[in-house]
C-alpha positions in Angstrom: 7.0 -7.5 -2.1 6.6 -8.2 1.5 6.0 -5.8 4.1 7.3 -7.0 7.5 5.2 -6.7 10.2 5.9 -4.1 12.4 4.0 -2.3 15.4 2.5 0.8 14.5 4.7 3.7 15.5 7.4 2.0 16.9 10.6 3.9 16.5 14.3 3.3 16.0 16.7 6.5 15.5 20.0 6.4 13.4 22.6 9.0 14.6 25.6 9.8 12.1 28.7 11.6 13.9 31.9 12.5 12.6 35.3 11.7 14.5 37.5 14.7 15.1 40.9 16.1 16.4 39.9 17.5 19.4 42.6 20.6 18.8 42.0 20.9 14.9 38.7 20.1 14.5 39.9 18.1 11.7 38.1 14.6 10.7 40.4 11.8 12.0 40.3 8.2 10.6 39.6 6.3 13.2 36.2 4.8 13.8 37.6 1.2 13.6 39.5 1.9 16.7 36.7 3.5 18.4 34.4 0.8 17.5 36.7 -2.0 18.8 37.1 0.4 22.2 33.1 0.2 22.6 32.4 -3.1 21.2 28.8 -2.9 21.1 26.6 -3.7 18.0 24.6 -0.6 18.6 27.6 1.5 17.2 28.4 0.8 13.5 31.0 1.9 10.6 29.6 4.2 8.4 30.7 5.5 4.6 33.5 7.5 5.8 36.5 6.1 7.9 36.2 9.1 10.3 32.7 8.3 11.1 30.2 6.1 13.2 26.7 5.4 13.4 24.8 5.0 16.9 21.8 2.7 16.1 18.8 2.3 18.7 16.6 -0.7 19.6 13.3 -0.4 18.9 10.9 1.8 20.9 7.5 2.7 21.8 8.1 6.3 22.9 10.0 9.2 21.9 11.5 9.7 24.7 12.9 5.9 25.4 14.9 6.3 22.4 16.6 9.9 23.2 17.3 8.6 26.7 18.9 5.3 24.8 20.6 7.8 22.5 21.6 10.0 25.4 23.4 7.0 26.9 25.1 6.0 23.7 26.6 9.6 23.0 28.0 9.3 26.6 29.7 5.8 26.2 31.1 7.1 22.6 32.3 10.2 24.1 34.2 8.5 26.9 35.7 6.0 24.6 36.9 8.8 22.4 38.7 10.6 25.0 40.5 7.8 25.8 41.5 7.5 22.3 42.4 11.2 22.1 39.6 12.0 19.7 36.2 13.9 20.1 32.7 13.4 18.4 30.7 16.2 16.4 27.4 16.4 15.0 27.0 18.4 11.8 25.2 17.9 8.3 28.4 18.8 7.1 32.0 19.1 8.4 32.6 23.0 7.8 36.4 22.8 7.2 37.5 19.1 6.3 38.5 18.6 2.8 36.6 15.7 1.0 39.8 14.5 -1.0 41.5 14.0 2.0 39.2 11.3 3.3 38.9 7.8 2.9 35.6 5.7 2.3 34.8 2.8 4.6 35.8 -0.8 3.2 32.0 -2.0 2.6 30.8 -3.2 -0.7 27.9 -0.6 -0.3 29.9 2.3 -0.1 32.7 1.1 -2.6 29.8 0.6 -5.2 28.6 4.5 -4.2 32.5 5.5 -5.8 32.2 3.1 -8.7 29.1 5.0 -9.8 28.9 8.4 -8.1 32.9 9.0 -8.7 33.8 12.5 -7.3 30.1 13.2 -6.5 30.1 10.1 -4.2 33.8 11.1 -2.7 32.3 14.2 -2.0 29.7 13.0 0.7 31.5 14.3 3.9 27.9 14.4 5.3 26.1 13.0 8.4 22.4 13.0 8.8 19.6 11.5 11.4 17.6 8.8 10.2 13.8 8.0 11.9 12.5 4.4 11.3 8.7 4.5 12.3 6.4 1.2 12.1 3.6 1.1 10.1 1.1 -1.8 10.7 -0.5 -2.0 7.5 1.4 -2.1 3.9 -1.1 -0.3 2.1 -0.5 3.2 4.4 2.9 3.2 3.6 2.8 5.1 0.2 0.3 7.8 1.8 2.2 8.2 4.7 5.5 8.7 2.7 3.6 11.3 0.5 2.2 13.5 3.9 5.6 13.2 4.9 7.3 14.8 1.5 4.3 17.8 2.1 5.8 18.5 5.7 9.6 18.0 4.6 10.5 21.4 4.8 9.7 21.8 8.7 11.6 18.6 9.3 14.7 19.8 7.2 14.5 23.4 8.5 14.3 22.4 12.1 17.3 20.4 11.5 19.6 22.3 9.0 23.3 22.4 10.5 25.5 22.5 7.2 26.1 26.3 6.2 29.8 25.5 5.9 31.5 23.5 3.3 35.2 23.2 3.1 36.1 26.6 5.0 33.3 28.7 2.8 29.9 29.7 3.9 27.5 28.1 0.8 24.6 30.6 1.4 22.6 27.2 2.1 21.5 26.3 5.7 21.6 22.6 4.6 24.4 22.1 2.1 24.4 18.7 3.1 20.8 18.7 1.1 22.4 19.7 -2.1 25.0 17.1 -1.8 23.4 14.5 -1.5 20.5 14.9 -4.0 23.2 14.6 -6.8 23.4 10.9 -6.1 20.6 9.3 -8.9 18.9 7.3 -5.9 19.3 10.0 -3.5 16.8 12.8 -2.8 12.9 13.2 -3.6 11.3 10.0 -4.3 8.9 9.7 -7.1 5.4 10.7 -6.3 3.9 7.3 -6.0 0.2 6.5 -6.0 0.2 3.3 -4.0 2.0 0.3 -3.2 1.8 -1.4 -6.8 3.6 1.5 -8.2 6.4 1.2 -5.6 6.9 -2.5 -6.6 6.6 -2.0 -10.4 9.3 1.0 -9.8 11.7 -1.0 -7.9 11.4 -4.0 -9.9 12.2 -2.1 -13.1 15.4 0.0 -11.4 16.4 -3.5 -10.2 15.9 -4.8 -13.9 17.6 -1.7 -15.4 20.5 -2.1 -12.8 19.9 1.2 -11.5 19.7 -0.6 -8.1 21.3 -4.0 -6.7 19.1 -4.2 -3.9 16.4 -1.8 -2.2 19.0 -0.5 0.0 20.5 1.6 -2.3 17.1 3.7 -2.9 18.3 6.5 -0.7 15.4 8.9 -0.7 14.6 11.5 1.5 11.7 9.4 2.7 11.4 5.4 1.8 9.6 2.4 2.8 12.1 -0.2 4.4 10.2 -3.2 3.9 12.6 -5.5 5.8 11.8 -3.8 8.9 8.1 -2.4 8.3 9.0 0.9 8.7 8.8 4.5 6.8 12.5 5.8 7.1 12.7 9.9 7.3 16.2 10.5 6.2 16.3 14.2 5.2 17.2 15.6 8.3 20.8 17.1 8.9 23.2 15.5 11.5 22.5 16.2 15.1 24.8 18.6 17.1 23.2 18.3 20.1 20.8 16.0 22.1 18.0 18.8 22.4 18.2 18.7 18.5 18.0 15.0 17.9 15.3 14.7 20.4 13.2 17.8 18.5 13.4 16.3 15.2 12.8 12.7 15.9 9.8 13.8 18.1 8.6 15.9 15.1 8.7 13.0 12.9 7.2 10.6 14.9 4.3 12.5 15.7 3.7 13.7 12.5 3.6 9.8 11.0 1.1 9.0 13.7 -1.3 12.2 13.3 -0.8 11.2 9.5 -2.0 7.6 10.1 -5.0 8.5 12.4 -6.3 10.8 9.5 -6.0 8.0 7.2 -8.2 5.9 9.8 -10.6 8.4 9.8 -11.0 8.2 6.3 -10.2 12.0 5.9 -9.7 12.9 2.3 -6.1 12.7 1.2 -4.8 15.7 -1.0 -1.2 16.2 -1.5 1.2 18.5 -2.8 2.4 18.4 -6.7 6.0 17.3 -7.3 7.0 20.9 -8.5 6.0 22.2 -4.7 7.5 19.8 -2.8 10.7 20.1 -4.7 10.4 23.9 -4.6 10.1 23.7 -0.6 13.1 21.6 -0.3 15.1 23.8 -1.8 14.1 26.9 0.0 14.1 25.0 3.6 17.8 23.8 2.3 19.0 27.4 1.4 17.3 29.3 4.6 16.7 26.9 7.1 14.3 28.1 9.6 14.0 31.6 7.7 12.5 29.9 4.5 9.0 30.8 3.8 7.5 27.7 2.2 4.7 27.6 -0.2 1.5 25.5 1.6 -0.7 25.1 -1.3 -0.9 25.2 -5.5 -2.5 28.9 -5.1 0.8 29.9 -3.9 -0.1 30.7 -0.5 3.0 31.4 1.6 4.0 31.0 5.0 7.0 31.6 7.3 8.2 27.9 8.2 9.0 29.3 11.9 4.9 30.0 11.8 4.3 26.7 10.2 6.7 25.1 12.6 5.2 26.5 16.1 1.9 25.9 14.9 2.5 22.3 13.9 4.3 21.5 17.4 1.3 23.2 18.9 -1.2 20.9 17.2 0.8 17.8 18.0 0.7 18.3 21.6 -2.1 15.2 21.9 -0.2 13.2 19.7 2.9 13.7 21.7 1.4 12.9 24.8 0.2 9.4 23.3 3.9 8.6 22.1 5.6 9.7 25.5 7.0 12.5 23.1 6.2 15.3 25.6 9.9 16.1 26.8 11.3 15.3 23.1 8.6 17.7 21.1 9.6 20.7 23.9 12.9 20.4 22.6 12.2 21.0 18.9 10.3 24.8 20.4 13.5 25.2 22.4 15.7 24.6 18.8 13.2 26.8 17.1 13.5 29.5 20.0 17.5 29.3 19.6 17.4 29.5 15.4 18.6 26.4 14.9 22.0 25.2 14.4 23.0 26.6 11.1 22.3 30.2 12.5 24.2 29.4 15.5 27.4 28.3 13.7 27.5 31.6 11.7 27.2 33.6 15.0 30.1 31.8 16.5 31.9 32.2 12.9 31.1 36.0 13.3 32.8 35.9 17.1 36.2 33.8 16.0 36.0 32.3 12.9 36.2 28.4 12.0 37.9 27.7 15.4 34.5 29.0 17.4 32.5 27.2 14.9 34.2 24.0 15.8 34.4 24.8 19.8 30.7 25.4 19.6 30.1 21.9 17.8 32.1 20.0 20.4 30.7 21.5 23.6 26.9 20.9 22.2 27.9 17.0 21.4 28.2 17.1 25.3 25.5 19.3 26.4 
């Protein structure tokens, strides 16, 4: 399979947002109207008729990508105001009922429902997807494996979905648990090299598991047509700070790993069982999780690991124009993350307080 030429560590970001009634907070199926009012190809429809996606151009720095998204956020919020609706960033909508939602009319989404039935219809979920350019196809699988090792940091920092249909799920990222029910969602196989990826893809196409490569909705996946690695595990971002922090973390981690490959550093990755356990811990406990850092069972609080990682990545951030955005990751860490903030809001005033907080965060 061809892997498109792409500038190393170039960056593109996709930010999924819910359309809601500003009074009740319920999802409203008005994406088509909003997109028509905006009239900009960088804004696109998504899986639900109450959902849109903001898609940046290709950037050379993290901070430039976030600046574009901030301006796009402002454009979308202004258009939403004119229509009497509002935008919300979250991993799952806290109260809306999945049976009351309508799916978009794209054939890709129709296939999800045909294959997954009610598990597909349950996906009232929203995420942040980061595309990072890779200049050499042979780097793709080793970089994927490194990002799977770092996955609990990304997921814990972004966790923003503790509530589902009005109930506290006990998870910081309930979105993670929902999405991995799809047979082609969640963790990818622990691939060895690009050749194994090609063989896996060929076998899946032959067996009818997927109809095209875009249906592999792995947490971390190659995007051969774009020449990127796409990291898809992050929950929806409630604010620009949340968006900037997780984007900078991903961007800098991939560049750091690419430099290690260039320097010929030995590559030793965590086994599949450990990656899976760490993902589950991060989804359940968010920033309060404790991760397993090696096969000997060494434990480390995710907060500590994130703090050390952010400090270590400072020189990479300087090179990638990510200093401001990586500082936002520290701010999110200091505040305790969105899942904890939502629970604190609920303790003050129930779901109405949660929804008010989310609407305010979107405009911050």
